[in-house]
VEXDREN-2710 file (C-alpha; in Angstrom, 1 decimal):
% VEXDREN-2710
k/r/px/py/pz
1/MET/3.0/7.4/-45.4
2/LYS/6.5/8.5/-44.6
3/LYS/7.2/11.7/-42.6
4/ASN/9.1/14.8/-43.8
5/LEU/8.3/14.3/-47.5
6/SER/7.9/17.1/-50.1
7/TYR/4.6/17.7/-51.8
8/ARG/5.8/15.9/-54.9
9/ASP/7.1/12.9/-52.9
10/LYS/3.7/12.7/-51.1
11/LEU/1.9/12.5/-54.5
12/LEU/4.3/9.7/-55.7
13/GLU/3.8/7.8/-52.4
14/LEU/0.0/8.0/-52.8
15/ALA/0.3/6.7/-56.4
16/ARG/2.3/3.8/-55.0
17/ILE/-0.2/3.1/-52.2
18/TYR/-3.2/3.2/-54.5
19/LYS/-1.4/1.4/-57.3
20/ILE/-1.9/4.0/-60.1
21/ALA/-0.5/2.2/-63.1
22/GLU/-0.2/5.3/-65.3
23/VAL/2.2/6.9/-62.8
24/GLN/4.1/3.7/-62.2
25/ASN/4.6/3.2/-65.9
26/TYR/6.0/6.7/-66.4
27/ILE/8.5/6.0/-63.5
28/LYS/9.6/2.7/-65.1
29/ARG/10.2/4.5/-68.4
30/LYS/12.3/7.0/-66.4
31/LYS/10.2/9.9/-67.5
32/ASN/10.0/12.9/-65.2
33/LEU/6.5/14.0/-64.5
34/THR/5.8/17.4/-63.2
35/THR/3.9/17.9/-59.9
36/HIS/0.9/19.2/-61.7
37/GLN/0.8/16.2/-64.0
38/ILE/1.0/13.7/-61.1
39/GLU/-1.7/15.7/-59.3
40/HIS/-3.9/15.6/-62.4
41/ILE/-3.5/11.8/-62.8
42/LEU/-4.4/11.2/-59.1
43/LYS/-7.5/13.4/-59.3
44/LYS/-8.5/11.5/-62.4
45/ASN/-8.3/8.2/-60.4
46/ASN/-10.3/9.6/-57.5
47/VAL/-7.3/9.6/-55.1
48/PRO/-7.6/12.1/-52.2
49/ILE/-4.9/14.8/-52.6
50/PRO/-3.2/16.2/-49.4
51/LYS/-4.1/19.8/-48.8
52/ASP/-1.1/22.1/-48.2
53/PHE/-1.2/25.5/-46.4
54/ASN/-2.5/28.3/-48.6
55/ILE/0.5/30.5/-49.2
56/GLY/-1.4/33.0/-51.3
57/PHE/-3.7/33.7/-48.4
58/PHE/-0.8/34.4/-46.1
59/LYS/0.6/36.9/-48.7
60/LYS/-2.7/38.5/-49.1
61/SER/-3.4/38.9/-45.4
62/ILE/0.0/39.6/-44.0
63/SER/2.8/40.4/-46.4
64/ASN/0.9/42.8/-48.7
65/PRO/-0.3/45.1/-45.9
66/ILE/3.2/45.2/-44.5
67/SER/4.7/46.1/-47.9
68/LYS/2.1/48.9/-48.2
69/ALA/3.1/50.2/-44.9
70/GLY/6.7/50.3/-46.1
71/LYS/5.7/52.3/-49.1
72/GLU/4.0/54.8/-46.9
73/VAL/7.1/55.3/-44.9
74/THR/8.9/56.0/-48.2
75/GLY/6.2/58.5/-49.1
76/LEU/6.6/60.2/-45.8
77/TYR/10.3/60.7/-46.5
78/SER/9.6/62.2/-50.0
79/ASP/6.8/64.5/-48.7
80/THR/8.9/65.9/-45.8
81/SER/12.0/66.4/-48.0
82/GLU/9.8/68.2/-50.6
83/GLY/8.4/70.5/-47.9
84/ILE/11.8/71.5/-46.6
85/GLY/13.0/72.3/-50.2
86/LYS/10.0/74.5/-50.7
87/PHE/10.8/76.4/-47.6
88/PHE/14.1/77.5/-48.9
89/LYS/12.8/78.2/-52.4
90/ARG/9.6/80.0/-51.3
91/THR/10.9/82.7/-49.0
92/LYS/7.8/84.8/-49.5
93/LYS/5.6/82.2/-47.8
94/GLY/8.1/81.8/-45.0
95/ALA/7.2/79.7/-42.0
96/SER/3.6/79.3/-42.9
97/GLY/4.5/77.4/-46.1
98/LEU/6.8/75.1/-44.3
99/TYR/4.1/74.3/-41.7
100/ASP/1.5/73.5/-44.3
101/ASP/3.8/71.2/-46.3
102/THR/5.2/69.3/-43.4
103/THR/2.0/68.9/-41.5
104/GLY/0.2/67.8/-44.6
105/GLY/2.8/65.1/-45.3
106/VAL/2.9/63.8/-41.7
107/GLY/-0.8/63.8/-41.3
108/ASN/-1.3/61.8/-44.5
109/PHE/1.4/59.3/-43.4
110/PHE/-0.4/58.6/-40.1
111/VAL/-3.8/58.2/-41.8
112/ARG/-2.4/55.7/-44.3
113/LEU/-0.4/53.9/-41.5
114/TRP/-3.6/53.5/-39.4
115/ARG/-5.5/52.1/-42.3
116/ASN/-2.7/49.6/-43.2
117/SER/-2.5/48.6/-39.5
118/GLY/-6.2/47.8/-39.5
119/ASN/-5.8/45.8/-42.6
120/ILE/-3.0/43.7/-41.0
121/GLY/-5.1/43.1/-37.9
122/ILE/-8.1/42.0/-39.9
123/GLY/-5.8/39.8/-42.0
124/ILE/-4.5/38.1/-38.8
125/LEU/-8.0/37.5/-37.5
126/ASN/-9.1/36.1/-40.8
127/MET/-6.1/33.8/-40.8
128/ILE/-6.8/32.1/-37.4
129/PRO/-9.8/30.0/-38.6
130/LYS/-7.9/29.2/-41.7
131/VAL/-4.9/27.9/-39.7
132/PHE/-7.2/25.9/-37.4
133/GLN/-9.0/24.4/-40.4
134/THR/-5.7/23.5/-42.0
135/VAL/-4.3/21.9/-38.8
136/SER/-7.4/19.9/-38.1
137/SER/-7.6/18.8/-41.7
138/PHE/-4.0/17.7/-41.5
139/ILE/-4.6/15.6/-38.4
140/SER/-7.6/14.0/-39.8
141/ASN/-5.9/13.2/-43.1
142/ALA/-2.9/11.8/-41.2
143/LEU/-5.2/9.4/-39.2
144/VAL/-6.9/8.4/-42.4
145/ASP/-3.6/7.8/-44.1
146/THR/-2.3/5.8/-41.1
147/PHE/-5.3/3.5/-41.1
148/SER/-5.2/3.2/-44.9
149/SER/-1.6/2.0/-44.7
150/PHE/-2.7/-0.7/-42.2
151/TYR/-5.5/-2.0/-44.4
152/THR/-4.3/-0.8/-47.8
153/SER/-7.7/0.9/-48.3
154/GLU/-9.2/4.3/-47.5
155/VAL/-10.8/4.7/-44.1
156/GLU/-13.7/7.0/-43.7
157/LYS/-13.2/10.0/-41.4
158/THR/-16.5/9.3/-39.5
159/LYS/-15.4/5.8/-38.7
160/THR/-12.1/7.1/-37.5
161/ASN/-13.7/9.6/-35.2
162/LYS/-16.1/6.9/-33.8
163/LEU/-13.1/4.6/-33.1
164/ILE/-11.2/7.4/-31.3
165/ARG/-14.2/8.3/-29.2
166/SER/-14.9/4.7/-28.2
167/PHE/-11.2/4.2/-27.2
168/GLY/-11.4/7.4/-25.1
169/ILE/-14.6/6.2/-23.3
170/VAL/-13.0/2.9/-22.5
171/ILE/-9.9/4.6/-21.0
172/ILE/-12.1/6.9/-18.9
173/VAL/-14.2/4.1/-17.5
174/CYS/-11.2/2.0/-16.6
175/ALA/-9.6/5.0/-14.9
176/ILE/-12.7/5.6/-12.8
177/GLY/-12.8/1.9/-11.8
178/ILE/-9.2/1.8/-10.8
179/ILE/-9.6/5.0/-8.7
180/PHE/-12.7/3.6/-6.9
181/PHE/-11.0/0.3/-6.1
182/THR/-7.9/2.1/-4.8
183/LEU/-9.9/4.4/-2.5
184/ARG/-11.9/1.4/-1.2
185/GLU/-8.8/-0.6/-0.5
186/ASN/-7.0/2.3/1.2
187/PHE/-9.9/3.1/3.5
188/ASN/-9.3/0.1/5.8
189/GLU/-5.5/0.6/5.5
190/ASN/-5.8/4.2/6.7
191/ASN/-8.0/3.3/9.6
192/PHE/-5.6/0.5/10.6
193/THR/-2.5/2.8/10.3
194/GLN/-4.2/5.5/12.5
195/LEU/-5.1/2.9/15.1
196/VAL/-1.5/1.7/15.3
197/LYS/-0.2/5.2/15.6
198/GLU/-2.6/5.9/18.5
199/GLU/-1.6/2.8/20.3
200/LYS/2.1/3.6/19.8
201/ASP/1.6/7.1/21.3
202/LYS/-0.2/5.9/24.4
203/PRO/3.0/4.9/26.4
204/LYS/4.4/8.4/25.9
205/LYS/1.2/10.0/27.2
206/ILE/1.2/7.7/30.2
207/GLU/4.8/8.6/31.1
208/LYS/4.0/12.4/30.8
209/GLN/1.1/12.0/33.2
210/LYS/3.2/10.1/35.7
211/GLU/5.8/12.9/35.6
212/VAL/3.2/15.5/36.3
213/LYS/1.8/13.5/39.2
214/LYS/5.3/13.2/40.7
215/LYS/5.8/16.9/40.6
216/ILE/2.4/17.6/42.3
217/GLU/3.0/15.0/45.0
218/LYS/6.4/16.5/46.0
219/LYS/6.2/18.4/49.3
220/PRO/8.7/21.0/50.7
221/GLN/11.1/19.4/53.1
222/LYS/11.5/20.8/56.6
223/LYS/14.8/22.5/57.6
224/GLU/15.5/19.9/60.2
225/GLN/15.3/17.1/57.7
226/GLN/17.6/19.0/55.4
227/LYS/20.3/19.3/58.0
228/GLN/20.2/15.6/58.8
229/VAL/22.5/13.3/56.9
230/LYS/20.5/11.1/54.6
231/LYS/21.2/7.4/54.7
232/PRO/21.9/5.7/51.3
233/GLU/18.8/4.0/50.1
234/PRO/19.0/0.5/48.6
235/LYS/18.9/0.6/44.8
236/LYS/15.6/-0.6/43.3
237/GLU/15.6/-2.9/40.4
238/LYS/14.3/-1.1/37.3
239/SER/11.2/-2.7/35.8
240/PRO/10.9/-3.1/32.1
241/SER/9.2/-0.2/30.2
242/GLN/5.5/-0.4/30.3
243/VAL/4.1/-1.1/26.8
244/THR/0.4/-0.8/26.2
245/GLU/-1.2/-3.9/24.7
246/LEU/-2.1/-3.6/21.1
247/VAL/-5.1/-5.6/20.1
248/LEU/-5.8/-5.5/16.3
249/PRO/-9.5/-5.6/15.4
250/ASN/-11.0/-7.7/12.8
251/LEU/-10.3/-5.5/9.7
252/ASN/-9.5/-8.1/7.1
253/ILE/-5.9/-6.9/7.2
254/LYS/-3.6/-7.8/4.3
255/THR/-0.2/-9.4/4.8
256/GLU/1.5/-6.4/3.3
257/THR/-0.1/-4.2/6.0
258/VAL/0.9/-6.7/8.7
259/LEU/4.6/-6.6/7.5
260/SER/4.5/-2.8/7.5
261/LEU/3.2/-2.8/11.1
262/PHE/6.0/-5.1/12.2
263/GLU/8.5/-2.8/10.6
264/ASP/7.0/0.3/12.2
265/VAL/7.1/-1.1/15.8
266/GLU/10.5/-2.7/15.2
267/TYR/9.2/-6.3/15.7
268/ASP/12.1/-8.5/14.7
269/LEU/12.5/-12.2/15.7
270/ARG/16.3/-11.9/15.9
271/THR/15.9/-9.3/18.6
272/VAL/13.3/-11.4/20.4
273/ARG/15.7/-14.4/20.4
274/TYR/18.5/-12.3/21.9
275/GLN/16.5/-10.1/24.4
276/LYS/13.9/-12.8/25.3
277/LYS/11.2/-10.1/25.1
278/VAL/8.2/-9.8/22.7
279/LYS/5.8/-6.9/22.2
280/PRO/2.2/-7.5/23.3
281/ILE/0.7/-7.3/19.8
282/TYR/-2.4/-9.5/19.6
283/PHE/-4.0/-10.3/16.2
284/THR/-7.6/-11.4/16.2
285/GLN/-7.2/-13.4/12.9
286/PHE/-4.6/-14.3/10.3
287/PRO/-4.3/-12.3/7.1
288/LYS/-6.4/-14.0/4.4
289/ASP/-3.6/-13.7/1.8
290/LEU/-0.8/-15.2/4.0
291/ASP/-0.4/-18.1/1.6
292/GLU/0.4/-15.6/-1.2
293/ILE/3.9/-15.0/0.3
294/LYS/6.3/-17.0/-1.9
295/ASP/9.2/-16.7/0.4
296/THR/8.8/-19.7/2.8
297/LYS/11.1/-18.2/5.5
298/LEU/9.2/-14.9/5.5
299/LYS/5.8/-16.8/5.7
300/LYS/7.0/-18.8/8.7
301/GLU/8.4/-15.7/10.4
302/THR/5.1/-13.8/9.9
303/PHE/3.2/-16.8/11.4
304/ILE/5.5/-17.0/14.4
305/LYS/5.3/-13.2/15.0
306/ILE/1.4/-13.4/15.1
307/VAL/1.2/-16.6/17.4
308/LEU/4.1/-16.0/19.7
309/PRO/2.6/-13.0/21.8
310/LEU/-0.6/-15.0/22.2
311/VAL/1.1/-18.0/23.6
312/VAL/3.4/-16.0/25.9
313/ALA/0.5/-14.0/27.2
314/GLU/-1.4/-17.1/28.2
315/ASN/1.8/-18.5/29.9
316/ASP/2.3/-15.2/31.8
317/LYS/-1.3/-15.5/33.1
318/ILE/-0.7/-19.0/34.2
319/LEU/2.5/-18.1/36.0
320/ASP/0.7/-15.2/37.8
321/ASP/-2.0/-17.7/39.0
322/LYS/0.7/-20.2/40.0
323/ILE/2.5/-17.6/42.2
324/LYS/-0.8/-16.6/43.8
325/LEU/-1.6/-20.3/44.5
326/LYS/1.7/-20.7/46.2
327/ARG/1.2/-17.7/48.4
328/ILE/-2.4/-18.8/49.4
329/THR/-1.4/-22.4/50.2
330/SER/1.6/-21.2/52.3
331/LYS/-0.7/-19.2/54.6
332/LYS/-2.3/-20.6/57.7
333/MET/-5.5/-18.6/57.3
334/THR/-7.2/-17.7/54.0
335/SER/-9.7/-15.0/53.3
336/ASP/-13.2/-15.5/51.8
337/LYS/-11.9/-13.8/48.6
338/GLU/-9.0/-16.2/48.4
339/LYS/-11.2/-19.2/49.0
340/SER/-13.5/-18.0/46.2
341/TRP/-10.6/-17.7/43.9
342/LEU/-9.4/-21.3/44.7
343/ARG/-12.9/-22.7/44.0
344/LEU/-12.9/-20.9/40.6
345/LYS/-9.5/-22.4/39.7
346/LEU/-10.4/-25.9/40.8
347/ARG/-13.4/-25.7/38.4
348/GLU/-11.3/-24.2/35.6
349/TYR/-8.7/-27.0/35.7
350/LYS/-11.4/-29.7/36.4
351/VAL/-9.8/-30.9/39.7
352/LYS/-12.0/-33.0/41.9
353/ASN/-12.1/-33.2/45.7
354/SER/-10.3/-29.9/46.1
355/ASP/-6.9/-31.6/45.5
356/ILE/-4.4/-28.7/45.7
357/GLU/-1.5/-30.9/44.7
358/GLU/-3.3/-31.9/41.5
359/LEU/-4.2/-28.3/40.8
360/ASN/-0.6/-27.3/41.2
361/LYS/0.4/-30.0/38.6
362/ARG/-2.2/-28.8/36.1
363/MET/-1.7/-25.1/36.6
364/ASP/1.5/-24.7/34.6
365/ILE/2.8/-23.3/31.3
366/ILE/2.8/-24.9/27.9
367/PRO/6.3/-24.9/26.4
368/VAL/6.4/-22.1/23.8
369/SER/8.2/-24.3/21.3
370/ILE/5.6/-27.1/21.5
371/ALA/2.7/-24.6/21.1
372/LEU/4.3/-23.0/18.1
373/ALA/5.1/-26.3/16.5
374/GLN/1.6/-27.7/17.0
375/ALA/0.0/-24.5/15.7
376/ALA/2.2/-24.7/12.6
377/LYS/1.4/-28.3/12.0
378/GLU/-2.3/-28.1/12.6
379/SER/-2.9/-24.9/10.7
380/GLY/-0.4/-25.2/7.8
381/TRP/1.5/-22.2/9.1
382/GLY/-1.7/-20.2/9.3
383/THR/-3.0/-21.0/5.8
384/SER/-5.5/-23.8/6.4
385/ARG/-9.3/-23.4/5.9
386/PHE/-9.9/-24.0/9.6
387/ALA/-7.5/-21.3/10.6
388/LEU/-8.7/-18.7/8.1
389/GLU/-12.5/-19.4/8.5
390/GLY/-12.7/-20.3/12.2
391/ASN/-9.4/-19.2/13.9
392/ALA/-8.8/-22.8/14.7
393/ILE/-5.0/-23.1/14.8
394/PHE/-4.7/-26.3/16.9
395/GLY/-7.2/-28.5/15.1
396/GLN/-9.3/-29.4/18.2
397/TRP/-12.3/-31.6/17.6
398/THR/-15.8/-31.1/18.8
399/TRP/-19.0/-33.2/18.7
400/THR/-21.4/-30.7/20.3
401/GLY/-20.1/-27.2/19.8
402/GLN/-20.0/-25.0/16.7
403/GLY/-17.4/-26.1/14.3
404/ILE/-16.2/-26.5/10.7
405/GLU/-16.9/-29.9/9.0
406/PRO/-13.7/-31.4/7.5
407/LEU/-13.9/-32.2/3.7
408/ASN/-12.3/-35.6/4.1
409/ARG/-14.4/-36.7/7.0
410/GLY/-15.6/-40.4/6.9
411/LYS/-19.3/-41.3/6.7
412/ASN/-19.3/-42.8/10.2
413/GLU/-17.5/-39.8/11.8
414/GLY/-19.4/-36.9/13.3
415/HIS/-16.7/-34.7/14.6
416/LYS/-16.0/-31.1/13.5
417/ILE/-13.1/-28.7/14.0
418/LEU/-13.9/-26.3/16.8
419/ARG/-14.4/-22.7/15.7
420/PHE/-13.3/-19.6/17.7
421/PRO/-14.2/-15.9/17.5
422/ILE/-10.5/-14.8/17.8
423/LEU/-7.1/-16.4/17.8
424/ARG/-6.5/-15.9/21.5
425/ALA/-9.6/-18.0/22.3
426/SER/-8.1/-20.8/20.3
427/VAL/-4.8/-20.6/22.3
428/LYS/-6.7/-20.6/25.6
429/ALA/-8.7/-23.6/24.7
430/TYR/-5.5/-25.4/23.6
431/LYS/-3.9/-24.6/27.0
432/ASN/-7.0/-25.9/28.9
433/ASN/-7.0/-29.1/26.7
434/LEU/-3.4/-30.0/27.6
435/ASN/-3.8/-29.1/31.2
436/THR/-7.1/-30.9/31.9
437/HIS/-7.7/-33.8/29.4
438/LYS/-6.9/-37.3/30.8
439/GLY/-5.1/-38.2/27.6
440/TYR/-2.2/-35.8/28.5
441/SER/-1.7/-36.9/32.1
442/GLU/1.8/-38.2/31.2
443/PHE/2.6/-34.7/29.8
444/ARG/1.6/-33.1/33.0
445/GLU/3.5/-35.5/35.2
446/LYS/6.7/-35.2/33.4
447/ARG/6.4/-31.4/33.3
448/HIS/5.8/-31.3/37.1
449/SER/8.9/-33.4/37.7
450/ILE/11.0/-30.9/35.7
451/ARG/9.4/-28.0/37.7
452/LYS/10.3/-29.7/41.0
453/ARG/14.0/-29.9/39.9
454/ASN/13.9/-26.1/39.2
455/LYS/14.8/-26.6/35.6
456/THR/13.6/-24.8/32.5
457/ILE/10.6/-26.5/30.9
458/LYS/11.6/-27.2/27.3
459/GLY/9.4/-28.5/24.5
460/LEU/11.9/-31.2/23.2
461/ASP/11.7/-32.8/26.7
462/LEU/8.0/-33.3/26.5
463/THR/7.1/-33.9/22.8
464/ASP/7.2/-37.7/23.3
465/THR/4.3/-37.4/25.7
466/LEU/1.9/-36.0/23.1
467/ASP/1.5/-39.1/20.9
468/ARG/-2.2/-39.2/21.7
469/TYR/-2.8/-35.7/20.2
470/ALA/-3.1/-37.2/16.7
471/GLN/-4.0/-40.6/15.3
472/THR/-0.5/-41.0/13.8
473/GLY/1.0/-41.3/17.3
474/LYS/4.8/-41.6/17.3
475/LYS/5.0/-40.2/13.8
476/TYR/3.2/-37.0/15.0
477/THR/5.7/-36.4/17.8
478/ASP/8.6/-37.0/15.4
479/ILE/7.2/-34.3/13.2
480/LEU/6.9/-31.9/16.1
481/GLU/10.5/-32.4/17.1
482/GLN/11.5/-31.8/13.5
483/ILE/9.6/-28.5/13.3
484/ILE/11.1/-27.3/16.6
485/LYS/14.7/-28.1/15.5
486/GLN/14.4/-26.8/11.9
487/ASN/13.0/-23.5/13.0
488/ASP/14.9/-23.0/16.2
489/LEU/11.7/-22.7/18.2
490/SER/13.6/-23.6/21.5
491/ASP/15.0/-20.0/21.5
492/PHE/11.5/-18.8/22.5
493/GLU/11.1/-20.9/25.6
494/THR/12.0/-18.2/28.1
495/VAL/10.5/-15.2/26.2
496/ARG/8.3/-12.8/28.2
497/LEU/6.1/-9.9/27.3
498/THR/7.8/-6.4/27.4
499/ASN/5.0/-5.1/29.6
500/SER/5.1/-8.0/32.1
501/VAL/6.0/-7.4/35.7
502/VAL/9.3/-9.0/36.9
503/LYS/8.3/-12.0/39.0
504/LYS/10.2/-12.8/42.1
505/ASP/12.2/-16.0/42.4
506/ILE/9.5/-18.1/44.1
507/GLN/9.8/-21.9/44.1
508/LEU/6.8/-22.9/42.0
END
């Protein structure tokens, strides 16, 4: 039914909806029916008539008492004027007559005014339930008319109420479910954000503690020393700012949270390429929804940001060992502690007969570009089943250890993909594999020759020696070269950690 219609128009609209032929025939004949006639015809055909507000009730409860109060005001005027006239006419009664007439008129006025005010108040109180009843009836009839217009038939009010209640219950249940899910998802996010903030604040606390210690350690200088002319001290090289390592626990972190972390700590690959420094942020696993990133460039950058610090950290550790090895072997006498360290490294790099020259060949870095390219190839840029379920980013095989069985493995093949507890363990195993396995001896020989010439070890110079890493051989190395060039991975060859100590120029 249309809005803003008069009462007569509403009746005509009801006649049209319910197809009352008697009314329609009168309209066709261009005969004007009165409102009462139309209402009578609709009632005769059992059509529900809209109930309008009872105007007579309003007049009875509000307007009539107010008009009575007005009349009393007029009566007051006539009574007081009459009393004053009597004062001048009845000189014998004097002031007493005036008092009696005026007080009598005023007193009667207030009595009648009080009674009429009470009647108005009672009328208002009686009107409230009537108004509520009228409004609720209007809303109910409106809903009934609305549904009737949809189905061209009358809808029962009870059914309408049931439908509205059911709809409200569904909305409440859905709202509770959404709130519960949101709180659950945000719980880990909040813990993760708090952890990041604590790790970011640690360097500031360390610096403050150092400043306090310096102030305490300062001693008052003697007068004689103050009189002496101080010799200029050689300037010390400033070491890079110490940054606390940030190891992210296994929290099932989403990619969105990872990207927010990178933004908070200002981790940008363009800056890394230019400054040759990367922050020591170590993830224990890849985000499970990494593959949901539709932007291929963003997906690759996220993968590189996660793997790069892990590879650089392992290379830094190798360089530290290599410098220590050089110092020990250059000495005439070695301590028991140094000898113990040498035996440990000989076992780690699987060197027989205590061959120090062979140990020096094997104890060297893996080019960052090669490590990133192989990780991207073997793990599908961090989205493969092996990478997500077992942190296996280099696709290393095993026949004895715990691993993940490939889905396309042949019947006669018994290998598995080696599983790791965290990503860094996978990087370390990959480093040991290239530095110890006999299949990569050519890789180590060529790397050693580059080291002896004091040149930078680059991935593109060594990719051709890794043809035995995969069954495809030369095709595999060509793919590695393509990945390095297309993604400019050579820019990361000389990248170091921001918290690493500056190493002296020692011939390695």
